N, C-alpha and C positions, 0 to 999 in steps of 0.2 A: 523392457523395463529398465530404468536407470538405477544403478546401485549406489545409493547415497551412504556415506560413512559419517556418522555424527561426530562432531568435535566438542560438544558440550556447550554450556552457557558461556558466551564470549564476553558479554557485558552485563554485570549484575548492577542494576541501577541504584538500588539502595546502598550498596557497598562502595561502588566506584563512581557514582554520580556526584554532582556538586552540591546536592541538597537544595532547599528552597523550591525553586520552580522545577527542579529535577529530583524529586523525592523518590519516585518509584516508576516502574513500567518503561517500556520503550516500544511504543505502538507502531505497527507497520514499518519495520526497519527496511530502508531502501538504500542500497549501496551505490556509490558513485566513485569512479576511479579518479582520485585527485591528482596523482602523478605516478611515476613508475614504482615508487616505494610505498605509496599510501593509498588505502581505501577509506573513503569517508562514508559512514553509515548515518544517514539522516533518519530521525524517528520522532515520534511524539512522546515527550516525557511529562509525567504528571506531577503536580504539586500535592500537598496534603489534602486538598479538597477534591482531587481527581481531575483537575483541569489540566489539559495537555498543551504544551508549546513545542514548536519545532526546534530541535537542536541537533547536534551531531557528535559522533564518536569516531576519531581517526584511529585506524588499526594498521599494523604492518602488513603489507600485501603478501609477503612470503610466509608470515605467521600471524594470521588474524586474531589469534588469542592474545596477542601483545597489543595492549592499548597504548597509543602514542599521545593522544590529546583528547580532552573532552571540552566541549564548548562551555565557556564560563557563563555565557548569557544566551538567550534564545537567538537563533538565526532568524526566526520570525515569531513575534509575540502574538498574543490573542488580539482580536479586533476591538474596536471602540464599542462601548456599551450600547446595546440595541442593534448592533450589526450581526450578520449571520454567523460570525466566527468569534463571538464574545465569550463563549464557554468552552473553548478548546479547539484543537485541530489534530488531524492525523495526516501522514504523508500520502500523497497520491503517486506522483512520479517526479523525476528530475531529468530534464531534457535540455541539451544545448540547442538553442534556437536563435532566431534573429533578435539581436539586442541584448543577449546575455543568457545566463543559465535560468531556465524556466522551472519554477517549483509549482506543481499542481498540488493543491492540498484540499482537504475536506474540513470545512468549518462546522462546528456544532453550536446550536442555540437551544436553550431550554425554553419551553413554552408551557402554558398552563394546562392544556388539555391533550397533550401528547408527550411521549417519553422524551423526544428530542426532534429537531430538524437537522439535516445534514446536507449541505450543498457545497459546490466546488468553487474555490478561489484560485487566483493566480498571482504569484509574486516573482520578481525577477532580480537576479544578482548580477552586478557588474564588477564585483571584487573577488571573483573566483569561488563563490559559494559561502563566503563568511557571513554575509548579511543579505537579506532579501527585502525588497520593497513591494508592497501590493501595487498592482496596476489599477485597482479600484477597490472601494470598500464594499461593493456588492458582488454577488457570485457571477462567474462567467457561465456556470451551468446552474440555473435557478429553478424554481417551481414552474411546472407546466402540466398540462393535462397528462395524467398517467404517472407523474412523479411529484406528488404533492408533499412528500416527506423526505425523500432522499434522491439526490443526483450527485453521485460520487465518482469522479474520474480517478482511475488507478493505473492507467497505461496511456501514454501518449507517444506517437511517432511523428517526426517531422521529416518529410521527404518531398523534394521537388516543389517546394512552396506550399505544400498542403499538410495540414495536421490530421492525423487519424487518432481518435479517442475511443477508449473502451471504458465503460462506467457501469456502476450499479444504480438501479432505478427502484425506488420504493414508493408505495402508495397506500399501504395499510399495515396492520399489526396482527401478529399471531399471539393469542393468549395461551400461555403455558402455566399451569398451576396458579392462575389468576393474575399473572404478570405479563405485560405487553412486551413482545419482541418484534423487531422490524422484519417485514417481509420484503424481499427484493430479488431482482434478477439482473442479467447482464445485457447491455446493449452496446452498439457501436455507431459512430458517426464520423463523417469527414467534413472538414471545413477549411477554407482559405483564410478565415478571419476568426480568431478566438473571441472577439467581442460580439460576434454574431453567429453563434453555433446553431445550426438548423434544428428544428423540432422533429423533423422526420428522420428517425433513427432506425437501425436494424436490430431486431431481437436476436441475440447470439445464443444465450442459454437461459432456460428457466428451471426452477426447482423440479425435481421428480420424486416419485414415491412419497415418503413421509418427510421430505425436505420442505422447508418453508422459506429458506434464503440461500442464495448463491451469489457471491460477490468477490470483491477485491481482485478483479482480473489483472493478471500480469502477463502481457503478451510479448512474445519474442519471435524473431523471424530468421529463417535460414533458407537461402536460395528461393525466396518467394513463398515458402511454406511457413505457416504460423503455428506456434505452440502457445497454449494458455495454461497458466497455473491459476487456480482460484481457491476460495474457501467456501465450504458448504455447511449448513447447519440443519439438523432435523429436530422433530418434536420430542425425541427421546434424549436430547442433550448432546449428541455428537457434534463436534465442530472440527473439521478436518479438511485438508486440501484435496483437490482433484485436478485432473488434466483434461484438455481437449485439443483437437488438431483441426487445421483448416487450410484450404488452398487459397482463400481470398480474404481471410480475417473477418468474414461475415457469417458464413454457414459453417458450423462447428460440429465435429464428431467427438463426443465425450468418451474418454477412456481413462477412468480413474485408476484402473489397475496398473497403469504405466508409471505411476508416481514413484514407487520404490522406496517409500519412507514409512516408518511405523512408530507408534508410541513407544516410549521407553518403559521399562519395567517399574521404575521409580524416579522421582525427582521432578524437575521443573517442566518437563514436557511429557509426563506420564499420563495425563488426562486429555490434553489438547495439543494439537499442532495447527498453526494457522499463519496466514499472511506470508508465504514464501516469496522471496525476491532473489533473482539470480544475477551473478556477475562472473564473466570468464576471467581466468588467471592461467595463462600459458595453456597447458594441455588439460587443465582442470576447470571445473565449473563450481563456483561457490554458491551456496544457498543460505541466505540469512533468513531467519524465521522467528516467530513467537511461539511460546508454549502455553502452559496453563493460565487460565483467567485472562486470555487475550493479551499476554505479554507483561503480566504483573512483575515478573522477576527481571525482565530485560530481554535480550535477544541472544539467540544461539546460531550455530553454524553447522552445516553439513557440506561434504565435498564429494564430487563424483568426477569421472572422466568426462571431458568436455564434448557435448554435442555442439556443432558449429552453427549457432544461430545468433541473431542480432536483435537488439531491442532499442528502438529509437536511435539515438546516437551513442548509446552506452558502449557498444562493442566495436 
């Protein structure tokens, strides 16, 4: 079990954000090493209507509680009206690949007879991650049999000319106290071409027991062995991370007890912990994550001694 030491709320969006499009929340915080001194944390920041846009917070690598810079405008704004991402987006992954820095994101669209639709888009930056341009206005992972409502990439690795993707797949809804909540599980696929992702994917993890959703897979690799952090939800309202391990990134052994992180007694992460994403720093590993209400307050940090694994081109 990893011994994580919480560092508290690093970025309080309502207090430290720029307002307007960045009114509150910092959904699915995803760290990227900008340079030796700076860690850039991309996230989805919500406006007063709850619509999220991708922006970033730069923090000092040696002391991530010190905020250096906050993006004045979105690095990626919402899509054109009628497109799959016209009602907000959250981070999937940031990977350095052919042609620039690749931003995989999940776009949301409101529809009349479902709570939402959520599918994966791709944008690329050629200016070091300051701004991103969509490769297309349609999803790269779209509706297909078995994923009629959700197809959300949250981990990508580029190796030897091939992309490996891990994503959440949703096809129906769980009703809890009369309200619909999305049901989803985790799959994986490999492709040489992000414009032609195969439909034939591998099922990695499904909900178990009283769970109805398991998603936001963050996959890391050490000497050919894979570790996954994910977030799971059950019908009694628990929303909390878990872990799984794999030799090939396809067949997974789930071991939630290895996480080593617990709810706080009070405060911003006392009811929920979700969406952990990791980044190495010397002998330490940093975990950026959201707390109550799926990141309403912003994002926080925990630190542990470093397991030596890699994620995409992050490490």
